[in-house]
C-alpha positions, 0 to 999 in steps of 0.5 A: 202524397207520402212515400215510404222508403222505397225499393233498391234495384241491386242489379241496376243499383238504382232506387224505385218504388213499389206500388203495392195496392192501389184501388178505385172504387167500382163506380169510379173505374173506366174514368182515368181515375187509376191513370191519374193516380199513376201519374201523381205517384210517378211525379213523386218517384221522379221528384225524388230522383228514383228511376223506376216504379214496379206494380202488380195486376192480376186482371182487369183495368189495372192490368191493361193500364199496366201492360200499356205503360210497363214492361211485363215481368212473371205472371202479373208484375209490371216495371216502369222506368226510363222515358215512360216514368218520366212522361207519366210524372209529366201527365200528373194533374192534367185532365183524364183525357189529356193523360190517356192521350199522352200515355207513354209506350211500353218501348219508352221504357228502354229509352234512358 
């Protein structure tokens, strides 16, 4: 999965990734595919040594997923970092059921 040049957080002086656009065809939604994609992206990010993943979701299943695992900033931006990012990465390649059972909590974002 190719990643672009990434993002840089000037406040914390760390590299991360911006998830700009992710789309799951309606017929395949609510099957854990979005969570599986996010886990695969988290694995790529942590493999590069980057510290966070940031994305936006307006509503629907994506907003519920991001809200479950990330910290919300503003109206629709979510950040995943720390232990939460590493937990997502560890779930890459697992079954949808295992991913949903193992999703990190929001509190894990505050654990280094």
